[in-house]
C-alpha positions as CSV (number, residue, x, y, z in Angstrom):
1,X,99.9,95.8,115.2
2,X,101.8,94.7,118.3
3,X,105.1,95.3,119.9
4,X,108.6,93.9,119.4
5,X,112.2,94.5,120.4
6,X,113.2,98.1,120.8
7,X,116.3,97.6,118.5
8,X,115.7,94.5,116.4
9,X,118.1,93.4,113.7
10,X,115.2,92.2,111.5
11,X,111.3,92.3,111.4
12,X,108.6,89.9,110.3
13,X,105.2,91.3,109.4
14,X,102.5,88.6,109.5
15,X,99.3,89.1,107.4
16,X,96.3,86.8,108.0
17,X,93.6,85.9,105.6
18,X,90.1,87.3,105.1
19,X,87.3,87.5,102.5
20,X,87.0,88.7,99.0
21,X,84.4,91.3,99.9
22,X,83.4,92.5,103.4
23,X,83.5,95.9,105.1
24,X,82.6,94.4,108.5
25,X,85.3,94.9,111.2
26,X,88.2,92.5,110.9
27,X,87.7,91.5,114.5
28,X,91.4,90.7,115.1
29,X,92.2,88.2,117.7
30,X,88.8,86.4,117.7
31,X,88.8,85.5,114.0
32,X,89.9,82.1,112.8
33,X,91.9,83.7,110.0
34,X,93.9,85.6,112.7
35,X,94.3,82.6,115.0
36,X,95.6,80.5,112.1
37,X,98.7,82.6,111.8
38,X,99.3,83.1,115.5
39,X,101.4,79.9,115.9
40,X,103.6,81.1,113.0
41,X,104.2,84.4,114.7
42,X,104.9,82.8,118.1
43,X,107.3,80.3,116.5
44,X,109.3,83.0,114.7
45,X,109.4,85.2,117.8
46,X,110.7,82.3,119.9
47,X,113.2,81.2,117.2
48,X,114.5,84.7,116.6
49,X,115.3,85.7,120.2
50,X,119.0,85.5,119.5
51,X,118.6,87.9,116.6
52,X,116.9,89.8,118.0
53,X,113.9,89.5,115.7
54,X,110.7,91.4,116.1
55,X,107.5,89.8,114.9
56,X,104.3,91.9,114.3
57,X,100.8,90.7,113.4
58,X,98.7,93.1,111.5
59,X,94.9,93.4,112.3
60,X,93.1,94.8,109.3
61,X,90.4,97.5,109.4
62,X,88.0,95.3,107.4
63,X,87.6,91.6,106.7
64,X,87.6,91.9,102.9
65,X,90.0,92.7,100.1
66,X,87.1,94.6,98.5
67,X,88.0,94.8,94.9
68,X,89.8,97.9,93.7
69,X,89.9,99.2,97.3
70,X,92.4,96.5,98.1
71,X,92.0,97.2,101.8
72,X,94.3,94.5,103.1
73,X,97.1,95.7,100.8
74,X,96.5,99.3,101.9
75,X,96.7,98.2,105.5
76,X,100.0,96.3,104.8
77,X,101.4,99.5,103.2
78,X,100.4,101.4,106.3
79,X,102.1,98.8,108.5
80,X,105.3,98.9,106.5
81,X,105.4,102.7,106.8
82,X,104.9,102.4,110.6
83,X,107.6,99.7,110.9
84,X,110.0,102.0,109.0
85,X,109.2,104.7,111.5
86,X,109.8,102.4,114.4
87,X,112.8,100.6,113.0
88,X,114.4,102.6,110.3
89,X,116.6,100.7,107.9
90,X,115.8,97.3,109.4
91,X,115.1,94.5,106.9
92,X,111.5,93.1,106.8
93,X,110.1,89.7,105.7
94,X,106.4,89.5,104.9
95,X,104.5,86.4,105.8
96,X,101.0,86.0,104.6
97,X,98.2,83.4,104.3
98,X,95.4,83.4,101.7
99,X,94.3,87.0,101.3
100,X,97.3,88.0,103.5
101,X,99.6,86.2,101.0
102,X,98.1,88.4,98.2
103,X,98.6,91.5,100.3
104,X,102.2,90.5,101.2
105,X,103.2,89.9,97.5
106,X,101.6,93.2,96.5
107,X,103.4,95.1,99.3
108,X,106.8,93.6,98.5
109,X,108.0,96.8,96.7
110,X,108.5,98.7,100.0
111,X,112.1,99.6,100.4
112,X,112.6,97.6,103.6
113,X,111.2,94.3,102.3
114,X,113.8,91.7,101.5
115,X,111.6,88.6,101.2
116,X,108.0,87.3,101.0
117,X,106.6,84.0,102.1
118,X,103.1,83.4,100.8
119,X,101.1,80.4,102.1
120,X,98.1,79.3,100.0
121,X,97.9,82.8,98.5
122,X,94.7,84.0,96.8
123,X,95.9,85.1,93.4
124,X,94.6,85.6,89.9
125,X,95.9,86.3,86.5
126,X,95.9,90.0,86.9
127,X,98.3,90.1,89.9
128,X,101.4,92.3,89.3
129,X,104.9,91.0,89.8
130,X,107.1,93.9,89.0
131,X,107.3,94.9,92.7
132,X,109.2,91.6,93.5
133,X,112.4,92.8,91.8
134,X,115.3,92.2,94.1
135,X,113.3,90.2,96.6
136,X,113.3,86.5,97.5
137,X,109.9,84.8,97.2
138,X,108.6,81.5,98.6
139,X,105.1,80.3,97.8
140,X,103.6,77.1,99.2
141,X,100.2,75.6,98.3
142,X,98.5,72.4,99.4
143,X,97.1,70.0,96.8
144,X,93.9,69.5,98.7
145,X,93.1,73.2,98.5
146,X,89.4,74.1,98.3
147,X,89.5,77.9,98.7
148,X,92.4,79.3,96.7
149,X,93.8,77.9,93.4
150,X,97.2,76.3,93.3
151,X,97.3,76.7,89.6
152,X,97.1,80.4,90.0
153,X,100.0,80.5,92.5
154,X,102.0,78.4,90.1
155,X,101.3,80.7,87.1
156,X,102.1,83.7,89.4
157,X,105.5,82.1,90.3
158,X,106.3,81.5,86.7
159,X,105.7,85.2,85.9
160,X,107.6,86.3,89.1
161,X,110.6,84.2,88.1
162,X,111.0,86.5,85.1
163,X,111.4,89.5,87.5
164,X,113.6,87.9,90.2
165,X,115.4,84.6,89.9
166,X,115.0,84.0,93.6
167,X,111.6,82.5,93.5
168,X,110.6,79.0,94.6
169,X,107.2,77.3,95.1
170,X,106.4,74.2,97.1
171,X,103.6,71.7,96.7
172,X,102.4,70.6,100.2
173,X,100.9,67.2,99.3
174,X,98.1,65.9,101.5
175,X,97.1,69.3,103.0
176,X,94.6,72.0,102.3
177,X,93.8,75.7,103.1
178,X,93.8,75.4,106.9
179,X,97.4,73.9,106.9
180,X,96.4,71.5,109.7
181,X,97.3,68.0,108.4
182,X,101.0,68.9,107.9
183,X,101.2,71.7,110.4
184,X,104.7,70.9,111.5
185,X,106.0,70.9,107.9
186,X,104.4,74.3,107.1
187,X,105.9,75.7,110.3
188,X,109.3,74.3,109.5
189,X,109.3,75.6,106.0
190,X,108.4,79.1,107.2
191,X,111.0,79.0,109.9
192,X,113.8,77.8,107.6
193,X,112.9,80.4,104.9
194,X,112.5,83.4,107.2
195,X,115.5,82.8,109.4
196,X,117.7,81.9,106.5
197,X,116.8,85.0,104.5
198,X,117.5,87.2,107.5
199,X,120.8,85.6,108.2
200,X,119.8,84.4,111.7
201,X,120.4,80.8,110.6
202,X,122.2,79.4,107.6
203,X,120.3,79.1,104.4
204,X,118.3,75.9,104.2
205,X,119.5,73.4,101.6
206,X,116.0,72.4,100.4
207,X,115.0,75.9,99.9
208,X,118.3,77.0,98.4
209,X,118.1,74.2,95.9
210,X,114.6,75.1,94.9
211,X,115.6,78.8,94.4
212,X,118.5,77.7,92.1
213,X,116.3,75.6,89.9
214,X,115.1,77.2,86.6
215,X,111.3,77.3,86.0
216,X,109.4,75.1,86.2
217,X,111.5,72.7,88.4
218,X,111.9,75.0,91.4
219,X,108.2,76.0,91.2
220,X,106.8,72.5,91.7
221,X,109.1,71.3,94.5
222,X,107.5,68.7,96.8
223,X,107.8,69.8,100.4
224,X,109.7,67.2,102.4
225,X,108.8,66.4,106.0
226,X,107.6,63.7,108.3
227,X,103.9,64.6,108.1
228,X,103.1,63.1,104.7
């Protein structure tokens, strides 16, 4: 899972994507799904040095979610238990992409978790939201998505808003699942949300405004940025 500061004031756990069904080894550092989240982890580790902030990337046992086994979710639960052992009482933000976004949202009920950032999450109508009570949630989805469904993440955000009023969702116009066309804007959004929720930096006005909006306004916010 990686190493961090010995005594951090906060922790970020990064969860990468995967497949719907596969019991092949996750492969860790050589997989594109892992490499896709590495810049986010490095950016947060660098930005949070004054915190200090520890950033961990989880490497799953298997590549797949695997139906009722929910292997990525189980691995995230294990990681949160391990983080509580290493850093008792320290707040945790979960950051996940695709299958990792689904795992992050599912695992949000752990006591240490204060916020979840889900990028292009793979979701469906059966996803629970009760575990989000008391947490802050940010979801972002590109409009050129070909692998996961932005309509499902919107429907999920609507349901989540009934559990916690601190939910926002951003449309990232002009980008798709790989988050490459507007890479800088995705990175900026994650940085502003994570560091703001952990109190390392002031809360970001764009995100704060979206969180304050009632549904559906704050769930269809257009992400600003230079890379339109």
